[in-house]
N, C-alpha and C positions, 0 to 999 in steps of 0.2 A: 835824293828824291824820296826814298822809303821813309826817311826820318821826317820829312815835311808831311807826308801823307799820314804817318802815324800820329803826329802832333795835331793835325787837323781833325783826324778821327776822334782823338781824345777830347778835343775842345767841343766837338759836336755832342759827344756822349755826355759830357759835363753839363752842357746847356740843356739837354733833354732832361737830365735828372733834376736840375734846378727848376725847370718849367713844370715838371710833375708836382714838385713840392709847393710851387706857387699856387696851384689850384686846389690844394688840400685845405681842410679846416685847420684853424689855429685855436687851441684852447688856452685862453688867457684868464688866469685867476686874479681876483683882487688881492688875495693872500694865499700862500701855500702852507702856512703854519699858524696855529692859534694856541695861545696860552690861556687856560682857564684861570690861572692864578691859584689861590688857595680856596678850596671848597670844603664844606663839611660833608662827612660821610652820610649824614642824615638827608642830604640833598637828593640822594637817590640817583636818578638819571639826569645828566646835564647834556645840553645840546648846543651845537654850533652849526651855522650854515656857511658853507664856502660858496660864494657866488662866482660865476665865470661868464665870459663872453666869448662867442665864436668870432674871432677877428680875422678869420680866413675867408676864402671865396667859395667854399663848398659846405654842405650840411655836415654838422658834427654829430656823431653817434657815440654816446657813452655805452660801451658794450657791457662793462662789468665794473663794480666797485667792491673791493674786498678789504676788510680790516685785518690787522695783524693778530687779533685775538677775539675771542667770543664776547668779551666785555664791551666791545665797541660795535655799534650797528650803523651801517650806512644806508641811506636812501638817496635816490638821485632822479633827475629828469630823464624819463624813459624815451620820450619821443625825440626825433632828430632836432637839433638846434640849428636854425637857419643862420646864414652869415649876418652878423650884427646883432643877433638875438642873445638873450641871457638864459642861464640855467642855474640850478642849485644842486649842491651835494650836501645833504644834512647828515651830520655825524653825531651819534648819541653814545655817551660813555656812561656806564653804570658804576657809580662810585661806592655803592653799598657793598660792604664787606671787603673793601680794597683801600685801606688807609696807606698813606705814603705817597711818594712821588710816582708819576706815571708819564710815559711817552709812548704814543701809539702811532703807527703809520697806516695810511689808507692808500691803497693802490687803485688808480683810476685807469682802466683799460679803455682805449678809444681809437678812433680812426684818423687821428691827426699825425703829423710828422713826429711830434714829441709823445712817444707812447712806450711804456706807461708813464704816468705822472704820479709822484708820491706827495701826499698831503700828510701833515703832522699835527696831532693834538697833544698837549701836555698840560701838566698841572700838579698840584699837591693836594691830597685829600687828608684832612685832619680827622683823626679817629673819634668815634662816639665817646662820650664820657661814660666811664664804667660806674656802676652803682657801688657806693661805699657802704660797708657794714658798720 
């Protein structure tokens, strides 16, 4: 009898946990990684927009977006994103003075069940031509 009661209690607890997640926002990105390919150092700042949709049933709030280094600057939709609505996270990488390959992560802190979410940008910066004597 105790065993049946325990199993019934666990099933109820599991159902409650899943029900709570069912009412949360769901952050769905068109892509979670972007490759700039090869860019020239002279290009300076290069930018990519990560678009997302709230495919959940509650408003989505992006609380914070942080980059793995100071050479990458994020900007994002600040107001809550309603269910079915779209938002944008814009990521700008400064290629000036940074020849070579790069891979940077962007951490998106939010109120969805999948928190945080990591976005990636990468590419190859070709150095400026040096003046020959």
